[in-house]
C-alpha positions as CSV (number, residue, x, y, z in Angstrom):
1,M,76.0,93.8,90.5
2,S,75.9,90.6,88.3
3,I,74.3,87.3,89.3
4,D,77.7,85.6,89.5
5,A,79.0,88.2,92.0
6,L,75.8,87.8,94.1
7,L,76.3,84.0,94.1
8,K,79.9,84.4,95.1
9,N,79.0,86.7,98.0
10,L,76.3,84.3,99.1
11,E,78.8,81.4,99.1
12,E,81.2,83.5,101.2
13,V,78.4,84.2,103.7
14,K,77.5,80.6,103.9
15,N,81.1,79.3,104.2
16,P,83.2,82.1,105.8
17,K,87.0,81.6,105.8
18,P,88.4,80.9,109.2
19,V,90.0,83.9,110.9
20,V,93.6,83.2,111.8
21,E,94.9,85.3,114.6
22,K,98.6,86.2,114.4
23,V,100.4,85.4,117.6
24,T,103.2,87.9,118.3
25,G,105.6,87.9,121.2
26,Y,108.3,90.0,122.7
27,I,112.0,89.9,121.8
28,G,114.8,90.1,124.4
29,K,114.8,91.6,127.8
30,V,114.4,95.3,128.7
31,G,117.8,96.9,128.7
32,G,119.3,94.2,126.5
33,K,120.4,94.4,122.9
34,I,118.6,92.6,120.0
35,T,119.4,92.0,116.4
36,A,116.7,90.8,114.0
37,E,116.0,90.6,110.3
38,G,112.5,91.6,109.2
39,K,110.2,93.3,106.7
40,V,109.3,97.0,107.2
41,L,105.5,97.3,107.7
42,V,105.4,101.1,108.4
43,A,108.0,103.8,107.6
44,K,106.7,107.3,108.1
45,H,107.9,110.6,109.4
46,V,106.1,111.9,112.5
47,N,106.3,115.6,113.5
48,G,106.6,116.2,117.3
49,Y,107.7,118.7,119.8
50,Y,111.4,117.9,119.4
51,G,111.3,117.8,115.6
52,T,110.7,115.0,113.0
53,T,111.3,111.4,113.8
54,L,111.0,108.3,111.7
55,L,108.5,105.7,112.9
56,L,109.5,102.2,111.9
57,K,107.5,99.0,112.5
58,I,109.1,95.8,111.5
59,E,107.9,92.2,111.5
60,D,110.7,89.8,112.0
61,T,111.0,86.3,110.4
62,S,109.1,84.8,113.4
63,G,106.2,87.2,113.2
64,N,107.2,89.4,116.2
65,L,106.8,93.2,115.9
66,I,109.6,95.7,116.5
67,T,108.9,99.4,116.8
68,T,111.4,102.2,116.9
69,F,111.4,106.0,116.6
70,Y,114.6,107.2,114.9
71,S,115.5,110.9,115.1
72,G,119.1,110.8,113.8
73,T,120.4,111.4,110.4
74,A,120.8,108.5,107.9
75,N,122.2,108.3,104.4
76,E,119.4,105.9,103.4
77,V,116.0,105.3,105.1
78,P,114.1,102.1,104.7
79,V,110.7,102.2,103.1
80,K,107.6,100.0,103.4
81,G,108.3,96.5,102.0
82,D,112.1,96.6,102.5
83,T,113.8,93.7,104.3
84,I,116.4,95.0,106.8
85,N,118.6,93.9,109.6
86,I,117.9,96.0,112.7
87,T,119.8,96.3,116.0
88,G,118.9,98.2,119.1
89,T,118.4,98.3,122.8
90,V,115.1,97.1,124.2
91,K,113.3,100.1,125.7
92,K,110.1,98.4,126.7
93,H,107.6,95.7,125.8
94,D,104.4,97.3,124.7
95,V,100.9,96.2,123.7
96,Y,98.9,98.3,121.2
97,F,95.4,98.0,119.7
98,N,95.5,97.3,116.0
99,S,92.5,99.1,114.6
100,Y,92.6,97.1,111.3
101,T,92.3,93.7,112.9
102,G,90.6,94.6,116.1
103,N,93.3,92.8,118.1
104,E,95.9,93.8,120.7
105,E,99.4,93.1,119.5
106,K,102.6,92.8,121.4
107,S,105.5,94.9,120.2
108,T,109.1,95.3,121.3
109,V,110.1,99.0,121.4
110,I,113.8,99.6,120.7
111,T,116.1,102.7,120.9
112,R,119.7,103.4,119.7
113,T,118.7,101.8,116.4
114,R,121.0,100.9,113.6
115,W,119.9,99.1,110.4
116,T,121.5,97.6,107.3
117,W,120.2,95.9,104.2
118,P,121.0,92.2,103.9
119,F,123.6,91.3,101.4
120,P,121.7,90.4,98.1
121,G,123.6,87.1,97.7
122,P,125.3,85.5,94.7
123,D,122.4,85.9,92.3
124,F,122.5,89.7,92.5
125,Q,122.9,91.3,89.1
126,D,124.3,94.9,89.0
């Protein structure tokens, strides 16, 4: 390790960056419908007793988390980093422990999910 790297590490130890906790909340009421635009944080297939389902975790524009397990067929499936519009029925309001940050985070779990990609707008070049 170089001297510059050691000095940089020492400076970071002396003056640590403040930790900013992300405050998330719930969306809608249980049993009600919600529609939100957000960025896909997690999109992965999960094998279970009843077959394969798609786990989607989305962060909306206000920082709220939305979780859904989709078991239907879809022509196109969102991937991590996509921005989508998602609609569904609120199944429950859940709290889960985020092992990366060490914090508990609130998440709205939805069912009967549908999603679309936002229209790209007038600057879109085909």
